[in-house]
KEMAR-880598 format. One line per field, with one value per residue: x, y, z of N, C-alpha, C, O in turn; residue in one letter. Coordinates in steps of 0.02 Angstrom, whole numbers. Example, Ala and Ser with C-alpha at 12.3 -4.5 7.8 and 13.67 -1.06 7.14 Angstrom:
2
n.u <- 660:642;
n.v <- -284:-112;
n.w <- 390:354;
ca.u <- 615:684;
ca.v <- -225:-53;
ca.w <- 390:357;
c.u <- 660:645;
c.v <- -165:2;
c.w <- 390:394;
o.u <- 712:670;
o.v <- -166:57;
o.w <- 423:402;
resn <- a:s;
END
This chain:
316
n.u <- 11637:11519:11362:11201:11090:10912:10755:10668:10604:10466:10429:10438:10356:10231:10190:10158:10065:9975:9944:9907:9803:9718:9704:9627:9498:9459:9326:9243:9260:9284:9179:9020:9003:8901:8772:8702:8542:8432:8451:8494:8674:8757:8876:9033:9017:8908:8763:8671:8513:8369:8235:8117:8122:8060:8081:8143:7992:8031:8020:7851:7840:7765:7658:7687:7637:7540:7580:7493:7456:7530:7365:7375:7386:7218:7253:7182:7031:7108:7091:6978:7022:7004:6840:6813:6692:6640:6666:6529:6519:6520:6378:6299:6177:6000:5909:5788:5614:5494:5351:5157:5095:4952:4844:4817:4691:4566:4577:4475:4328:4344:4294:4209:4204:4206:4285:4484:4537:4594:4531:4393:4277:4121:4020:3850:3745:3608:3492:3369:3272:3130:3002:2946:2936:3018:3104:3123:3101:3230:3341:3304:3345:3484:3515:3503:3608:3703:3756:3843:3779:3771:3684:3628:3567:3418:3363:3229:3185:3263:3189:3053:3070:3130:3139:3213:3315:3386:3383:3455:3567:3623:3622:3770:3766:3823:3798:3770:3769:3629:3569:3449:3330:3313:3352:3404:3568:3632:3538:3501:3454:3332:3289:3298:3349:3496:3549:3611:3776:3740:3600:3608:3725:3629:3556:3641:3650:3543:3512:3605:3568:3450:3463:3577:3481:3460:3546:3652:3747:3804:3894:3885:3868:4021:4128:4051:3948:3824:3761:3585:3496:3617:3690:3823:3950:4096:4086:4007:4094:4206:4141:4084:4232:4232:4132:4162:4146:4260:4217:4134:3995:3974:3938:3983:3890:3699:3554:3456:3339:3239:3193:3091:3126:3110:3158:3225:3317:3391:3482:3527:3605:3701:3796:3858:3922:3981:4139:4318:4292:4160:4062:3859:3722:3573:3380:3254:3138:2962:2909:3023:3136:3224:3218:3141:3239:3361:3394:3393:3514:3636:3636:3671:3818:3874:3895:4015:4110:4088:4136:4061:4022:4058:4038:4146:4255:4349:4400:4506;
n.v <- -567:-654:-621:-636:-700:-653:-770:-775:-652:-505:-500:-675:-702:-613:-720:-876:-822:-786:-923:-1008:-926:-951:-1089:-1103:-1081:-1170:-1226:-1142:-1112:-1197:-1284:-1367:-1527:-1623:-1759:-1916:-1915:-2009:-2130:-2006:-1998:-2018:-1928:-1958:-1921:-1875:-1958:-2135:-2137:-2136:-2289:-2184:-2114:-2051:-2127:-2069:-2036:-2141:-2106:-2089:-2203:-2140:-2218:-2268:-2235:-2344:-2387:-2397:-2529:-2496:-2534:-2664:-2631:-2674:-2781:-2764:-2845:-3003:-2956:-3019:-3133:-3082:-3095:-3213:-3250:-3151:-3208:-3203:-3059:-3147:-3114:-3050:-3153:-3072:-3023:-3141:-3114:-3191:-3255:-3264:-3424:-3510:-3641:-3744:-3747:-3893:-3976:-4052:-4148:-4289:-4454:-4563:-4721:-4789:-4796:-4765:-4897:-5007:-5014:-5126:-5053:-4953:-4854:-4798:-4720:-4618:-4574:-4407:-4399:-4403:-4401:-4376:-4496:-4618:-4583:-4542:-4659:-4710:-4636:-4653:-4783:-4775:-4707:-4784:-4872:-4773:-4731:-4664:-4565:-4537:-4419:-4395:-4238:-4142:-3981:-3979:-4081:-4023:-3917:-3972:-4009:-3952:-3985:-4106:-4097:-4024:-4110:-4190:-4151:-4113:-4253:-4265:-4306:-4334:-4210:-4210:-4155:-4156:-4112:-4007:-3977:-4137:-4170:-4275:-4259:-4270:-4344:-4454:-4559:-4527:-4505:-4370:-4195:-4171:-4049:-3874:-3802:-3696:-3723:-3812:-3771:-3687:-3796:-3875:-3738:-3709:-3796:-3815:-3673:-3705:-3780:-3712:-3618:-3689:-3749:-3616:-3594:-3581:-3700:-3828:-3934:-3947:-4055:-4117:-4232:-4262:-4337:-4365:-4504:-4552:-4490:-4432:-4337:-4286:-4145:-4126:-4146:-4054:-3960:-3979:-3923:-3793:-3752:-3759:-3901:-4024:-4195:-4330:-4394:-4573:-4751:-4924:-5030:-5032:-5036:-5074:-5046:-4955:-5013:-5120:-5216:-5349:-5384:-5462:-5519:-5399:-5355:-5507:-5449:-5344:-5393:-5472:-5388:-5312:-5243:-5150:-4984:-5001:-4899:-4885:-4873:-4809:-4774:-4659:-4644:-4663:-4770:-4835:-5007:-4995:-4935:-5030:-5130:-5091:-5133:-5255:-5262:-5208:-5271:-5400:-5345:-5295:-5413:-5469:-5401:-5284:-5067:-4914:-4773:-4586:-4527:-4430:-4464:-4568:-4533:-4457;
n.w <- 9821:9799:9692:9703:9541:9561:9551:9502:9386:9380:9277:9266:9383:9361:9271:9324:9406:9333:9270:9359:9420:9312:9322:9435:9407:9308:9290:9246:9123:9012:8908:8940:8948:8849:8880:8754:8683:8811:8942:9062:9123:9260:9356:9410:9551:9582:9657:9630:9566:9651:9710:9698:9605:9427:9275:9138:9020:8827:8693:8588:8480:8311:8199:8036:7890:7816:7649:7500:7363:7219:7080:6973:6795:6686:6587:6427:6333:6224:6065:5933:5824:5633:5580:5639:5782:5893:6058:6215:6339:6494:6586:6759:6831:6802:6944:7013:7030:7152:7058:7077:7097:7047:7077:6919:6825:6806:6697:6633:6720:6823:6799:6897:6950:7064:7270:7274:7356:7456:7566:7654:7631:7601:7499:7506:7405:7396:7279:7270:7193:7121:7221:7378:7445:7547:7597:7746:7840:7746:7832:7952:7982:7937:8040:8156:8126:8141:8043:7885:7728:7541:7464:7302:7285:7197:7126:7101:7209:7320:7344:7386:7487:7597:7739:7751:7686:7780:7897:7821:7821:7922:8003:7957:7829:7650:7529:7365:7196:7074:6991:6929:6884:6831:6692:6565:6519:6392:6330:6292:6345:6358:6255:6190:6140:6154:6283:6282:6334:6399:6458:6552:6623:6682:6732:6837:6931:7004:7046:7166:7188:7276:7381:7455:7510:7587:7674:7671:7598:7436:7379:7426:7401:7306:7240:7170:7040:6991:6850:6791:6749:6739:6626:6522:6406:6304:6303:6452:6535:6507:6548:6691:6776:6758:6834:6952:6986:6986:6998:6930:6953:6951:6982:7065:7062:7012:7119:7051:7097:7086:6991:7045:7101:7196:7365:7390:7267:7241:7365:7352:7203:7244:7341:7253:7185:7285:7357:7417:7426:7316:7270:7275:7197:7227:7252:7336:7302:7307:7226:7224:7275:7362:7508:7592:7558:7631:7772:7750:7691:7750:7849:7804:7705:7813:7899:7793:7853:7806:7799:7803:7705:7667:7500:7487:7571:7564:7430:7341;
ca.u <- 11559:11471:11330:11139:11017:10847:10727:10562:10602:10425:10381:10395:10327:10188:10158:10145:10010:9910:9940:9884:9741:9677:9673:9559:9435:9423:9263:9209:9292:9280:9111:9013:8990:8802:8766:8677:8495:8421:8457:8610:8729:8771:8927:9069:9014:8825:8742:8631:8413:8326:8188:8052:8125:8033:8124:8102:7972:8063:7974:7821:7857:7713:7684:7711:7544:7536:7588:7411:7493:7494:7349:7407:7334:7177:7264:7122:7027:7128:7032:6958:7047:6941:6812:6802:6630:6649:6630:6479:6530:6457:6347:6266:6101:5961:5881:5707:5578:5449:5301:5117:5086:4901:4822:4791:4604:4561:4536:4415:4310:4369:4246:4240:4158:4236:4349:4522:4576:4584:4502:4315:4238:4073:3982:3791:3731:3535:3461:3304:3254:3061:2940:2982:2958:3053:3168:3139:3132:3319:3358:3286:3367:3529:3536:3490:3679:3770:3814:3831:3765:3777:3607:3611:3507:3386:3351:3158:3164:3266:3137:2994:3095:3180:3152:3247:3380:3417:3384:3532:3647:3604:3639:3837:3737:3840:3749:3803:3725:3602:3528:3389:3232:3315:3318:3442:3613:3622:3456:3523:3399:3257:3265:3268:3400:3574:3550:3668:3788:3714:3561:3668:3747:3569:3522:3675:3672:3475:3524:3661:3536:3403:3521:3603:3424:3429:3622:3673:3827:3795:3967:3889:3876:4036:4160:4040:3882:3806:3690:3524:3510:3685:3701:3860:3969:4143:4092:3994:4169:4261:4088:4084:4264:4215:4040:4167:4141:4296:4202:4080:4023:3945:3951:3981:3799:3670:3539:3401:3268:3200:3127:3026:3132:3119:3202:3297:3329:3425:3527:3595:3643:3714:3844:3904:3990:4025:4204:4330:4287:4095:3992:3798:3660:3492:3336:3209:3067:2907:2945:3072:3117:3277:3196:3102:3286:3408:3431:3448:3571:3667:3673:3733:3858:3928:3927:4065:4158:4119:4107:4006:4089:4013:4080:4226:4299:4416:4414:4600;
ca.v <- -581:-699:-612:-705:-686:-659:-836:-745:-571:-490:-554:-722:-708:-626:-777:-899:-771:-824:-987:-1014:-893:-1011:-1154:-1115:-1034:-1187:-1254:-1093:-1089:-1255:-1299:-1438:-1615:-1640:-1840:-1916:-1917:-2046:-2101:-1973:-2084:-1979:-1922:-1999:-1850:-1888:-2011:-2157:-2125:-2215:-2320:-2168:-2076:-2065:-2120:-2003:-2098:-2164:-2068:-2170:-2208:-2115:-2285:-2261:-2241:-2398:-2382:-2436:-2550:-2462:-2596:-2671:-2616:-2754:-2796:-2773:-2908:-2990:-2963:-3107:-3127:-3084:-3161:-3256:-3236:-3141:-3239:-3154:-3073:-3162:-3054:-3073:-3139:-3003:-3048:-3161:-3113:-3220:-3258:-3309:-3458:-3526:-3693:-3734:-3768:-3951:-3959:-4116:-4178:-4340:-4503:-4619:-4749:-4816:-4777:-4806:-4908:-5077:-5031:-5131:-4969:-4955:-4780:-4803:-4649:-4627:-4503:-4399:-4348:-4382:-4380:-4381:-4555:-4667:-4553:-4527:-4721:-4712:-4583:-4682:-4814:-4743:-4670:-4857:-4932:-4738:-4761:-4592:-4605:-4484:-4413:-4334:-4193:-4111:-3906:-3989:-4107:-3991:-3858:-3990:-4057:-3931:-4024:-4172:-4082:-3987:-4155:-4237:-4107:-4101:-4287:-4285:-4338:-4281:-4217:-4195:-4110:-4182:-4075:-3951:-4034:-4203:-4182:-4310:-4165:-4302:-4352:-4521:-4594:-4491:-4484:-4309:-4179:-4137:-3989:-3854:-3814:-3639:-3756:-3859:-3741:-3674:-3865:-3853:-3675:-3736:-3870:-3765:-3610:-3739:-3818:-3649:-3599:-3734:-3769:-3567:-3617:-3612:-3720:-3880:-4001:-3938:-4016:-4199:-4206:-4358:-4339:-4382:-4550:-4561:-4495:-4379:-4351:-4248:-4084:-4118:-4176:-4009:-3893:-3961:-3895:-3710:-3720:-3786:-3960:-4092:-4261:-4326:-4466:-4627:-4803:-4958:-5070:-5019:-5095:-5072:-5057:-4916:-5042:-5132:-5286:-5403:-5316:-5531:-5502:-5329:-5380:-5523:-5405:-5280:-5429:-5522:-5345:-5282:-5248:-5102:-4935:-5005:-4876:-4934:-4839:-4830:-4726:-4640:-4645:-4707:-4837:-4918:-5064:-4993:-4942:-5072:-5193:-5073:-5168:-5340:-5243:-5143:-5332:-5450:-5307:-5310:-5470:-5464:-5335:-5184:-5053:-4892:-4730:-4542:-4519:-4400:-4471:-4567:-4483:-4411;
ca.w <- 9819:9757:9680:9658:9508:9572:9524:9457:9392:9368:9196:9295:9457:9320:9192:9370:9457:9260:9265:9437:9416:9254:9340:9476:9340:9254:9270:9226:9069:8970:8919:8975:8919:8851:8854:8690:8705:8843:9014:9103:9133:9324:9369:9493:9603:9596:9683:9571:9561:9714:9675:9696:9554:9400:9251:9100:8974:8800:8662:8575:8398:8304:8151:7971:7852:7718:7581:7439:7349:7172:7062:6902:6753:6701:6512:6346:6313:6165:6005:5913:5714:5586:5548:5727:5802:5978:6158:6221:6387:6542:6631:6815:6814:6820:7023:6994:7085:7126:7032:7128:7079:7038:7047:6868:6836:6813:6614:6618:6738:6822:6809:6969:6979:7120:7284:7258:7425:7477:7652:7678:7652:7553:7497:7482:7375:7370:7214:7253:7106:7135:7260:7452:7460:7576:7626:7813:7822:7745:7873:8011:7974:7924:8115:8199:8129:8130:7958:7857:7670:7510:7447:7248:7263:7149:7169:7142:7278:7383:7387:7420:7574:7644:7799:7754:7671:7820:7921:7791:7837:8021:8026:7950:7761:7589:7474:7260:7160:7040:6922:6957:6862:6831:6634:6522:6465:6312:6275:6270:6420:6358:6168:6199:6128:6208:6299:6259:6371:6460:6490:6599:6665:6742:6777:6902:6978:7000:7128:7210:7249:7292:7427:7482:7537:7666:7691:7678:7528:7355:7342:7478:7356:7261:7188:7148:7007:6961:6792:6772:6714:6717:6547:6505:6349:6325:6334:6495:6568:6501:6556:6748:6824:6763:6865:7011:6976:6977:7000:6884:7029:6934:7032:7047:7070:7029:7147:7019:7138:7062:6951:7079:7094:7263:7397:7413:7240:7263:7416:7317:7181:7275:7377:7209:7159:7327:7334:7430:7388:7288:7250:7261:7174:7270:7277:7388:7275:7293:7184:7224:7354:7411:7567:7585:7571:7647:7833:7745:7629:7765:7865:7722:7691:7896:7929:7764:7881:7749:7835:7778:7728:7625:7456:7511:7638:7542:7368:7335;
c.u <- 11541:11394:11259:11084:10977:10815:10706:10601:10500:10386:10386:10355:10244:10138:10120:10079:9965:9884:9900:9806:9689:9654:9639:9507:9439:9396:9213:9210:9299:9198:9090:8979:8908:8808:8722:8599:8492:8432:8515:8612:8752:8825:8958:9057:8938:8801:8650:8561:8411:8269:8115:8067:8091:8092:8085:8096:8008:7995:7941:7837:7804:7722:7649:7661:7580:7552:7521:7469:7480:7453:7394:7363:7276:7209:7191:7107:7065:7071:7042:6998:6983:6933:6789:6717:6629:6636:6584:6508:6460:6454:6302:6206:6052:5920:5794:5668:5508:5408:5229:5104:5010:4893:4815:4718:4601:4533:4467:4385:4327:4312:4267:4171:4133:4289:4418:4532:4576:4553:4437:4271:4170:4068:3909:3770:3643:3530:3415:3295:3170:3011:2995:2979:2969:3135:3174:3131:3201:3323:3358:3315:3444:3562:3522:3567:3731:3793:3790:3835:3779:3702:3620:3553:3488:3372:3287:3155:3178:3223:3095:3016:3147:3218:3207:3296:3425:3438:3451:3589:3655:3641:3690:3835:3784:3808:3781:3735:3694:3566:3489:3311:3255:3315:3416:3476:3614:3577:3478:3463:3314:3258:3268:3356:3439:3571:3612:3714:3770:3645:3585:3692:3686:3546:3575:3680:3618:3470:3559:3613:3491:3413:3556:3550:3420:3513:3660:3730:3798:3857:3950:3887:3939:4086:4111:3954:3900:3753:3638:3529:3585:3697:3755:3897:4036:4132:4044:4033:4217:4187:4087:4123:4264:4152:4105:4183:4195:4298:4112:4076:3953:3942:3954:3932:3753:3608:3453:3317:3230:3170:3095:3072:3141:3174:3242:3358:3417:3492:3571:3616:3696:3793:3874:3952:3999:4107:4256:4302:4217:4070:3920:3762:3618:3457:3323:3142:3027:2894:2990:3081:3173:3265:3187:3170:3333:3444:3432:3487:3640:3680:3728:3800:3908:3926:3982:4105:4153:4105:4082:4042:4035:4054:4135:4263:4373:4449:4463:4606;
c.v <- -614:-662:-653:-674:-692:-727:-817:-664:-568:-505:-603:-748:-688:-702:-842:-890:-797:-876:-1013:-1002:-911:-1073:-1172:-1074:-1094:-1211:-1209:-1061:-1148:-1268:-1362:-1466:-1635:-1712:-1849:-1900:-1970:-2046:-2045:-2025:-2022:-1992:-1951:-1951:-1881:-1939:-2061:-2143:-2178:-2215:-2275:-2121:-2087:-2064:-2071:-2057:-2067:-2127:-2101:-2152:-2205:-2184:-2223:-2255:-2312:-2387:-2425:-2461:-2531:-2551:-2597:-2653:-2677:-2733:-2785:-2835:-2913:-2973:-3021:-3093:-3119:-3123:-3217:-3222:-3237:-3183:-3215:-3164:-3076:-3115:-3077:-3101:-3121:-3088:-3089:-3156:-3148:-3221:-3279:-3347:-3489:-3582:-3684:-3768:-3835:-3944:-4005:-4134:-4246:-4410:-4537:-4685:-4808:-4808:-4797:-4844:-4979:-5096:-5061:-5082:-4991:-4903:-4790:-4716:-4675:-4534:-4491:-4351:-4349:-4367:-4383:-4462:-4592:-4650:-4529:-4605:-4729:-4682:-4633:-4753:-4835:-4737:-4730:-4855:-4874:-4750:-4669:-4612:-4543:-4463:-4346:-4305:-4185:-4075:-3930:-4011:-4049:-3943:-3879:-4011:-4021:-3975:-4077:-4160:-4059:-4054:-4208:-4229:-4101:-4166:-4321:-4316:-4293:-4254:-4202:-4174:-4174:-4181:-4030:-4020:-4090:-4208:-4240:-4239:-4189:-4313:-4420:-4574:-4584:-4495:-4420:-4275:-4151:-4066:-3948:-3809:-3751:-3668:-3805:-3825:-3699:-3743:-3857:-3816:-3675:-3746:-3829:-3699:-3643:-3761:-3768:-3635:-3636:-3752:-3679:-3555:-3634:-3692:-3811:-3928:-4024:-4014:-4114:-4188:-4291:-4337:-4356:-4462:-4575:-4554:-4422:-4389:-4310:-4201:-4075:-4123:-4100:-3936:-3895:-3914:-3829:-3692:-3765:-3869:-3999:-4164:-4262:-4426:-4507:-4705:-4871:-5018:-5035:-5082:-5100:-5079:-4975:-4964:-5091:-5205:-5306:-5381:-5421:-5511:-5453:-5343:-5438:-5494:-5389:-5336:-5450:-5448:-5284:-5297:-5165:-5066:-4951:-4954:-4869:-4885:-4869:-4760:-4714:-4622:-4685:-4818:-4874:-4936:-5059:-4985:-4998:-5149:-5161:-5118:-5241:-5324:-5229:-5208:-5376:-5400:-5311:-5349:-5503:-5408:-5284:-5141:-4968:-4799:-4646:-4546:-4473:-4409:-4535:-4556:-4433:-4377;
c.w <- 9795:9724:9662:9623:9543:9544:9478:9461:9389:9312:9217:9346:9419:9276:9267:9403:9408:9264:9336:9458:9376:9277:9379:9467:9319:9228:9222:9124:9009:8970:8943:8934:8904:8844:8795:8722:8729:8917:9044:9121:9186:9315:9431:9544:9625:9624:9651:9614:9625:9687:9674:9617:9479:9312:9204:9031:8890:8745:8620:8500:8344:8207:8076:7931:7802:7676:7547:7386:7288:7127:6998:6868:6731:6582:6448:6339:6226:6099:5965:5830:5687:5574:5585:5730:5882:6038:6161:6280:6439:6589:6690:6813:6835:6895:7005:7035:7096:7105:7084:7066:7098:7023:6992:6861:6809:6723:6587:6693:6744:6830:6856:6973:7049:7164:7260:7323:7412:7559:7614:7672:7579:7539:7459:7488:7349:7323:7232:7195:7096:7176:7339:7460:7529:7597:7711:7852:7828:7822:7925:8034:7997:8000:8170:8205:8115:8093:7917:7766:7629:7485:7358:7269:7205:7161:7158:7229:7346:7404:7409:7469:7604:7737:7817:7727:7731:7896:7878:7825:7905:8077:7995:7858:7740:7543:7388:7227:7089:6984:6963:6944:6824:6747:6617:6481:6417:6291:6243:6327:6395:6287:6156:6139:6170:6225:6287:6338:6430:6505:6533:6657:6712:6760:6868:6926:6994:7051:7181:7246:7310:7370:7474:7513:7630:7706:7721:7627:7481:7349:7392:7440:7298:7283:7171:7119:6982:6916:6800:6753:6696:6640:6552:6421:6385:6347:6407:6557:6563:6530:6662:6800:6782:6802:6950:7046:6969:6957:6973:6926:6987:7007:7001:7045:7054:7072:7110:7067:7128:6988:6981:7094:7171:7311:7381:7366:7230:7306:7373:7225:7207:7328:7331:7163:7226:7349:7381:7397:7329:7308:7253:7253:7214:7254:7329:7374:7302:7277:7174:7299:7374:7474:7612:7617:7602:7711:7806:7725:7683:7811:7856:7713:7779:7913:7857:7773:7826:7809:7793:7767:7660:7564:7462:7556:7644:7450:7383:7265;
o.u <- 11550:11352:11257:11042:10986:10854:10718:10619:10468:10327:10331:10327:10197:10080:10059:10044:9918:9824:9848:9765:9629:9603:9614:9478:9394:9404:9169:9183:9325:9162:9128:8937:8868:8849:8697:8595:8530:8429:8576:8579:8768:8845:8931:9103:8922:8837:8594:8555:8438:8244:8062:8021:8096:8130:8031:8136:8017:7935:7972:7844:7789:7771:7613:7621:7631:7502:7503:7517:7420:7482:7433:7305:7287:7191:7155:7148:7063:7011:7090:6994:6928:6965:6751:6691:6622:6579:6570:6525:6404:6496:6264:6168:6038:5912:5747:5675:5464:5384:5245:5101:4999:4918:4805:4699:4653:4484:4426:4431:4331:4286:4327:4113:4085:4344:4418:4536:4559:4549:4419:4227:4174:4117:3905:3774:3622:3549:3378:3307:3145:2975:3056:3029:2920:3189:3225:3162:3233:3301:3412:3310:3465:3618:3533:3596:3786:3847:3741:3872:3798:3661:3619:3499:3520:3351:3256:3138:3143:3215:3069:2975:3197:3271:3234:3339:3486:3486:3483:3634:3706:3667:3688:3884:3799:3785:3833:3674:3727:3542:3499:3275:3219:3276:3467:3452:3600:3563:3474:3449:3261:3201:3237:3400:3424:3591:3665:3682:3783:3632:3543:3686:3697:3511:3557:3721:3613:3438:3535:3615:3490:3368:3564:3567:3399:3521:3689:3753:3768:3846:3996:3919:3937:4082:4146:3910:3940:3700:3649:3587:3603:3711:3736:3881:4044:4153:4041:4015:4259:4197:4089:4097:4324:4125:4076:4212:4177:4340:4061:4110:3897:3945:3938:3956:3756:3609:3404:3263:3195:3132:3059:3034:3182:3230:3298:3415:3474:3548:3631:3645:3746:3841:3934:3999:4019:4130:4220:4281:4218:4051:3913:3761:3616:3486:3353:3100:3046:2884:3001:3060:3193:3297:3222:3165:3374:3502:3466:3529:3696:3740:3785:3849:3966:3959:3993:4131:4199:4073:4093:4076:3990:4110:4182:4302:4418:4503:4463:4657;
o.v <- -599:-701:-695:-637:-743:-750:-833:-630:-621:-518:-627:-802:-726:-719:-853:-936:-830:-889:-1045:-1036:-900:-1104:-1228:-1039:-1085:-1230:-1224:-1020:-1129:-1264:-1405:-1446:-1658:-1732:-1796:-1876:-2010:-1997:-2056:-2075:-1971:-2040:-1966:-1947:-1904:-1985:-2036:-2139:-2232:-2170:-2303:-2100:-2147:-2018:-2043:-2092:-2007:-2126:-2148:-2097:-2261:-2188:-2173:-2294:-2317:-2362:-2480:-2426:-2539:-2605:-2555:-2650:-2731:-2693:-2835:-2880:-2870:-2983:-3059:-3044:-3140:-3174:-3261:-3182:-3283:-3182:-3189:-3219:-3050:-3085:-3124:-3063:-3144:-3149:-3053:-3190:-3137:-3168:-3312:-3326:-3496:-3601:-3625:-3815:-3841:-3916:-3997:-4133:-4278:-4407:-4547:-4685:-4841:-4807:-4847:-4798:-5004:-5147:-5037:-5074:-5028:-4873:-4790:-4673:-4719:-4476:-4540:-4297:-4302:-4318:-4389:-4488:-4594:-4679:-4503:-4605:-4746:-4718:-4655:-4775:-4875:-4756:-4717:-4843:-4888:-4779:-4632:-4654:-4493:-4508:-4284:-4333:-4207:-4081:-3911:-3982:-4033:-3925:-3846:-4038:-4046:-3985:-4090:-4204:-4071:-4050:-4252:-4264:-4081:-4163:-4383:-4341:-4240:-4298:-4169:-4180:-4220:-4223:-4019:-4063:-4100:-4251:-4238:-4196:-4150:-4298:-4435:-4634:-4614:-4484:-4404:-4310:-4113:-4025:-3979:-3790:-3756:-3651:-3850:-3839:-3683:-3745:-3841:-3827:-3617:-3719:-3815:-3679:-3624:-3756:-3785:-3637:-3623:-3766:-3674:-3499:-3688:-3732:-3852:-3976:-4074:-4031:-4164:-4156:-4336:-4318:-4382:-4476:-4610:-4599:-4370:-4434:-4297:-4189:-4016:-4110:-4088:-3875:-3844:-3879:-3814:-3636:-3796:-3889:-4030:-4193:-4228:-4477:-4484:-4696:-4885:-5061:-4985:-5143:-5124:-5110:-4950:-4944:-5119:-5254:-5275:-5362:-5420:-5496:-5471:-5341:-5429:-5536:-5422:-5301:-5455:-5455:-5227:-5353:-5116:-5085:-4905:-4953:-4824:-4845:-4928:-4706:-4737:-4596:-4741:-4875:-4922:-4913:-5107:-5023:-5009:-5191:-5205:-5136:-5284:-5368:-5240:-5212:-5389:-5438:-5329:-5350:-5563:-5373:-5250:-5160:-4975:-4770:-4661:-4568:-4492:-4368:-4546:-4569:-4386:-4347;
o.w <- 9736:9747:9617:9647:9576:9502:9420:9509:9395:9306:9203:9351:9433:9262:9262:9425:9428:9264:9326:9490:9389:9262:9383:9508:9278:9170:9182:9087:8957:9019:8965:8894:8944:8803:8776:8778:8702:8953:9042:9133:9155:9282:9484:9585:9680:9604:9649:9675:9640:9653:9658:9581:9464:9296:9212:9001:8878:8759:8597:8473:8322:8170:8069:7958:7768:7650:7569:7369:7275:7130:6976:6888:6759:6538:6449:6338:6182:6102:5960:5793:5706:5560:5564:5690:5922:6060:6107:6301:6442:6622:6677:6783:6891:6895:6985:7085:7054:7124:7134:7008:7158:6971:6978:6896:6777:6699:6542:6733:6691:6885:6867:6994:7070:7137:7224:7363:7358:7594:7560:7714:7530:7562:7398:7532:7311:7330:7231:7169:7066:7164:7348:7485:7566:7606:7734:7905:7878:7867:7944:8091:8039:8017:8229:8258:8091:8092:7924:7740:7660:7493:7357:7273:7157:7219:7208:7280:7393:7462:7453:7506:7631:7768:7870:7733:7735:7935:7905:7847:7933:8133:7991:7828:7767:7507:7384:7236:7064:6946:7023:6969:6775:6727:6651:6444:6372:6233:6184:6320:6406:6265:6105:6113:6217:6184:6281:6387:6490:6563:6533:6717:6770:6810:6925:6970:7016:7096:7236:7304:7368:7411:7533:7572:7687:7765:7776:7621:7474:7304:7392:7462:7262:7343:7164:7148:6968:6941:6855:6740:6649:6601:6580:6382:6445:6403:6425:6614:6607:6527:6696:6843:6774:6804:6994:7097:6919:6923:6983:6929:6987:7068:6943:7010:7089:7066:7138:7062:7172:6945:6940:7099:7204:7291:7355:7384:7217:7280:7359:7192:7193:7346:7347:7123:7217:7356:7375:7342:7287:7366:7213:7300:7233:7245:7377:7410:7322:7297:7138:7352:7407:7511:7661:7662:7614:7709:7833:7728:7659:7821:7877:7717:7788:7965:7863:7729:7803:7858:7732:7809:7621:7573:7427:7581:7685:7423:7422:7249;
resn <- m:i:r:r:r:p:l:l:g:l:p:g:f:l:i:i:w:l:v:v:g:l:a:c:r:g:p:a:i:y:p:t:v:t:e:p:s:g:t:a:t:p:s:p:t:e:s:a:p:t:a:a:t:t:p:i:a:s:p:v:p:v:p:r:p:t:p:f:p:t:p:n:p:t:p:p:p:p:t:p:p:i:g:a:t:p:l:a:t:p:t:s:p:p:l:s:i:p:t:p:t:f:a:p:v:q:s:v:a:r:v:i:t:r:l:e:t:t:q:p:v:i:a:l:t:f:d:c:g:a:d:r:g:y:a:e:e:i:l:d:e:l:a:r:h:d:i:r:a:t:f:g:m:t:g:a:w:a:r:a:n:p:d:l:v:a:r:m:l:g:e:g:h:r:l:i:n:h:s:d:t:h:p:s:f:t:g:r:s:t:g:s:p:p:l:p:d:d:q:r:a:a:e:i:r:g:a:e:r:a:v:a:a:v:s:g:s:e:i:t:m:r:p:y:f:r:p:p:y:g:d:y:d:e:a:l:l:a:l:l:p:e:l:g:y:s:v:l:l:m:w:t:v:d:s:l:g:w:r:g:i:p:p:e:e:l:v:t:r:v:l:a:a:a:q:p:g:a:i:v:l:l:h:v:g:a:q:s:t:d:a:a:a:l:p:q:l:i:a:a:l:q:q:q:e:y:r:f:v:t:i:d:a:l:d:n;
END
């Protein structure tokens, strides 16, 4: 009888049992494989994430600091050769602070014998240096024609006739300085010695004060000065600006009414010299025929289409 050997002995059984046991416990033995950083890949047995699932936020990159460029060193200035003159280093100009400017004082007064204009205008100027004369009649005639005139005023006349000074100012006439007591500043017309500067200044200031007693201002007659007798010199032209007078006012034509010439001759004389900007010299004194000739003179000039202005109307 044939005797069979057992297929497995005890050792074989143990080996089979060990292999089966290890095979059943495999997941507990092997390490879990981890995915790289990022979104995990689901295993075949896991379901895909639904729309409500919040994805894992990607890490925000941290900005790197921008490196500052390394400044290039400034090369030293070239050394000038021996004997050469080094160039001046340019520097920024200093800040300029504006300095207040003042109008320069006019060195000498300008002499005016005619207004610089092409317009058909004439300036009637009346000197008040003697007596009250026909001043009221002259003002009445000017008012009838609505004419403004210029009056050369002495301080003595203003002190004696403040009512007429006030009327002249009130009716729009222009007053100019004609000295205080009407002396010749140079002595040419009177044969007297020339007045020194201090006396000339006193004459001008005296007239200012006399008119200021009526007008309320000592600058009422500035900047016009008419010298008595028309006498002036270079010294007077230099002095006047220091006293506030930039214009020495003369005339284009002297009517010569102060000599007592007939009114008709006076009118003819003035008409012969009439021109745009002409300055006519007249007087208010009782010895003058200017007041008697004034109505005829105004009519004759208006017939030639002249208008009448004060001395400052067109003087620039």
